[in-house]
C-alpha positions as CSV (number, residue, x, y, z in Angstrom):
1,M,-6.6,-3.3,70.7
2,P,-6.4,-0.4,68.2
3,A,-9.1,-0.3,65.6
4,R,-8.1,-1.6,62.2
5,P,-7.8,1.0,59.5
6,A,-10.7,1.0,57.1
7,A,-10.1,-1.2,54.0
8,K,-9.6,0.7,50.8
9,A,-12.5,0.3,48.4
10,R,-11.7,-2.0,45.6
11,P,-12.5,-1.0,42.0
12,S,-15.7,-2.6,40.7
13,A,-15.2,-5.5,38.3
14,R,-17.5,-3.7,35.9
15,Q,-15.1,-0.7,35.7
16,P,-11.8,-2.0,34.3
17,P,-8.8,0.3,34.4
18,A,-8.3,2.8,31.6
19,R,-5.5,0.8,30.1
20,V,-7.8,-2.1,29.5
21,T,-10.2,0.1,27.6
22,G,-7.2,1.3,25.6
23,T,-6.3,-2.3,24.8
24,L,-9.8,-3.1,23.6
25,D,-9.8,0.1,21.5
26,Q,-6.5,-1.0,19.9
27,H,-7.9,-4.4,19.2
28,V,-11.0,-3.1,17.5
29,Y,-8.9,-0.6,15.5
30,D,-6.4,-3.2,14.4
31,V,-9.1,-5.7,13.2
32,L,-11.0,-3.0,11.3
33,F,-7.9,-1.6,9.8
34,D,-6.9,-5.1,8.6
35,D,-10.4,-5.5,7.2
36,L,-10.0,-2.3,5.3
37,T,-6.6,-3.1,3.9
38,R,-7.6,-6.6,2.9
39,G,-10.8,-5.4,1.1
40,T,-13.1,-7.2,3.5
41,L,-14.7,-3.8,4.1
42,K,-15.4,-1.8,0.9
43,P,-15.7,1.9,0.3
44,G,-19.1,3.1,1.4
45,D,-19.8,0.2,3.7
46,R,-21.6,1.4,6.9
47,L,-20.0,0.7,10.2
48,A,-22.9,0.4,12.6
49,E,-21.9,0.9,16.2
50,E,-24.3,-1.7,17.6
51,A,-23.1,-4.4,15.2
52,L,-19.5,-3.6,16.1
53,C,-20.3,-3.8,19.8
54,E,-21.7,-7.2,19.3
55,R,-18.9,-8.4,17.1
56,F,-16.1,-7.4,19.5
57,E,-18.1,-7.7,22.7
58,V,-17.2,-4.2,23.8
59,S,-18.9,-1.0,24.8
60,R,-20.0,1.8,22.4
61,T,-17.3,4.0,24.0
62,V,-14.6,1.6,22.9
63,V,-16.1,1.3,19.4
64,R,-16.3,5.1,19.0
65,Q,-12.7,5.5,20.1
66,A,-11.6,3.1,17.4
67,L,-13.8,4.7,14.7
68,R,-12.5,8.1,15.7
69,R,-8.9,7.0,15.2
70,L,-9.7,5.4,11.9
71,A,-11.3,8.7,10.8
72,E,-8.1,10.5,11.8
73,S,-6.3,8.2,9.4
74,H,-8.8,9.2,6.6
75,V,-10.1,5.6,6.0
76,V,-13.4,6.1,7.8
77,D,-15.9,9.0,7.4
78,I,-18.0,10.0,10.5
79,V,-21.1,12.2,9.9
80,P,-22.9,13.5,13.0
81,N,-26.3,11.8,13.5
82,K,-25.6,9.4,10.7
83,G,-22.7,7.3,11.9
84,A,-19.5,6.0,10.3
85,T,-18.9,4.6,6.8
86,V,-15.8,3.3,5.1
87,A,-14.2,6.3,3.2
88,A,-14.7,6.5,-0.6
89,P,-11.8,8.6,-1.9
90,T,-12.5,11.0,-4.8
91,P,-10.4,10.9,-7.9
92,L,-8.6,14.1,-6.8
93,E,-7.9,12.6,-3.3
94,S,-6.7,9.4,-5.0
95,R,-4.2,11.3,-7.1
96,E,-2.9,13.2,-4.1
97,V,-2.5,10.0,-2.1
98,F,-0.4,8.5,-4.9
99,Q,1.6,11.7,-5.3
100,A,2.4,11.6,-1.6
101,R,3.2,7.9,-1.7
102,R,5.7,8.4,-4.5
103,V,7.6,11.0,-2.5
104,I,7.6,9.0,0.7
105,E,8.5,5.7,-0.8
106,A,11.3,7.2,-2.7
107,A,12.7,8.6,0.5
108,I,12.1,5.2,2.2
109,V,14.2,3.2,-0.3
110,R,17.0,5.8,-0.2
111,L,17.2,5.3,3.6
112,V,16.9,1.5,3.2
113,T,20.0,1.4,0.9
114,Q,22.0,2.9,3.8
115,R,20.9,0.4,6.4
116,I,20.1,-2.9,4.7
117,G,22.0,-6.0,5.7
118,A,22.3,-9.6,4.5
119,S,19.6,-10.9,6.8
120,D,17.2,-8.1,5.6
121,L,17.9,-9.0,2.0
122,E,17.2,-12.7,2.8
123,R,13.8,-11.8,4.3
124,L,12.9,-9.7,1.3
125,R,13.8,-12.6,-1.0
126,R,11.6,-15.0,1.0
127,R,8.8,-12.5,0.5
128,L,9.4,-12.5,-3.2
129,Q,9.3,-16.3,-3.2
130,A,6.0,-16.2,-1.4
131,E,4.7,-13.7,-4.0
132,H,5.8,-15.9,-6.8
133,A,4.1,-19.0,-5.3
134,A,0.8,-17.1,-4.8
135,L,1.0,-16.0,-8.5
136,H,1.7,-19.6,-9.6
137,D,-1.3,-20.8,-7.4
138,K,-3.5,-18.1,-8.8
139,D,-4.3,-17.1,-5.2
140,H,-5.0,-13.4,-6.0
141,R,-6.0,-12.3,-2.5
142,R,-2.9,-13.8,-0.9
143,W,-0.8,-12.3,-3.6
144,V,-2.3,-8.8,-3.1
145,D,-1.6,-9.1,0.7
146,L,2.0,-10.1,0.0
147,A,2.5,-7.4,-2.5
148,G,1.3,-4.7,-0.1
149,G,3.3,-6.4,2.7
150,F,6.5,-5.9,0.6
151,H,6.1,-2.1,0.6
152,L,5.3,-2.2,4.3
153,A,8.4,-4.3,4.9
154,L,10.6,-1.7,3.1
155,A,9.1,1.1,5.3
156,H,10.0,-1.0,8.4
157,L,13.6,-1.3,7.2
158,C,14.1,2.4,6.7
159,G,14.5,3.1,10.4
160,N,12.3,6.2,10.5
161,G,9.2,5.7,12.6
162,V,7.5,8.9,11.4
163,L,7.9,7.9,7.7
164,Q,6.7,4.4,8.6
165,R,3.5,5.7,10.2
166,M,2.8,8.1,7.3
167,H,3.4,5.3,4.9
168,G,1.0,3.0,6.8
169,E,-1.8,5.5,6.5
170,L,-1.1,6.0,2.8
171,M,-1.1,2.2,2.2
172,S,-4.5,1.9,3.9
173,R,-6.0,4.7,1.8
174,C,-4.5,3.1,-1.4
175,S,-6.3,-0.1,-0.5
176,L,-9.7,1.8,-0.7
177,I,-8.6,3.6,-3.9
178,V,-7.8,0.3,-5.6
179,A,-11.0,-1.2,-4.4
180,L,-12.9,1.7,-6.0
181,Y,-11.0,2.3,-9.2
182,E,-8.9,-0.7,-10.3
183,T,-10.0,-2.3,-13.5
184,P,-11.1,-5.9,-12.8
185,G,-8.3,-8.4,-13.5
186,D,-5.5,-5.8,-13.3
187,A,-2.5,-6.5,-11.1
188,S,-2.1,-4.4,-8.0
189,C,1.7,-4.7,-8.1
190,E,4.2,-6.1,-10.5
191,H,6.2,-8.9,-9.0
192,D,9.2,-8.4,-11.4
193,E,9.5,-4.8,-10.3
194,H,9.7,-5.9,-6.7
195,Q,12.5,-8.3,-7.7
196,R,14.5,-5.5,-9.4
197,L,14.0,-3.3,-6.4
198,V,15.7,-5.9,-4.2
199,E,18.5,-6.2,-6.6
200,L,19.1,-2.4,-6.5
201,L,18.9,-2.4,-2.7
202,E,21.5,-5.1,-2.6
203,L,23.8,-2.9,-4.8
204,R,23.0,0.1,-2.5
205,H,22.0,2.0,-5.6
206,A,19.8,4.7,-3.8
207,E,18.9,6.8,-6.8
208,G,18.2,3.8,-9.0
209,A,15.9,2.3,-6.4
210,A,14.1,5.6,-5.8
211,L,13.5,6.0,-9.6
212,L,12.3,2.5,-10.0
213,M,9.9,2.9,-7.0
214,E,8.5,6.1,-8.5
215,Q,8.0,4.3,-11.9
216,H,6.4,1.4,-10.1
217,L,3.9,3.6,-8.3
218,V,3.2,5.6,-11.5
219,A,2.3,2.3,-13.3
220,L,0.1,1.2,-10.4
221,E,-1.8,4.5,-10.6
222,A,-2.1,4.3,-14.4
223,R,-4.1,1.1,-14.0
224,L,-6.8,2.8,-12.1
225,R,-9.9,4.0,-14.1
226,F,-11.3,7.2,-12.7
227,P,-14.7,8.4,-13.9
228,A,-14.7,11.2,-16.5
229,P,-15.4,14.6,-14.9
230,G,-19.2,15.2,-15.0
């Protein structure tokens, strides 16, 4: 009887395929990114690798990959031999972020007016209803989430993946800026302005929507209180 061919070595259970590491890295990234945008993590907070490994039950390699990606999005600072901290944007960086956001969101709403349909408008109106309910219930955190989600929803509707990714990064950086510089008690977004935006989108009034978006973001930036130059 001919000898059986040697069995192929099976990969060790302790060495998952690379794609699994990528999946774990994405999970850590997504959760930390959400913590940043929701304000659970504040500017200047330290992101200790050991604590993150315990929290997510992953290796340091996975944690470092996630932190590196967050640093590439400018929401985490990594200093050699010191570790990672949540970014604390300077006043100059903050103004530049808002300037970029005004340009990108004006472009987004112009594109949305070309593509928006009845079902899209209905979803946006449901978002407005949820915003109004959160305001009525004085649930500030939920309202802030919904207000930011409104802008992200518009980016999703524009149909341009590059603009959507750029906008997502700017939104996360804005969350840190607001956490640092917003006057306590000030609103992050005006609900009525969102409502008027939806009305202009329904009319497919591209320039009117772009102008209102710019004014909306100028007003948001004006509520920030930057320290006087020292």
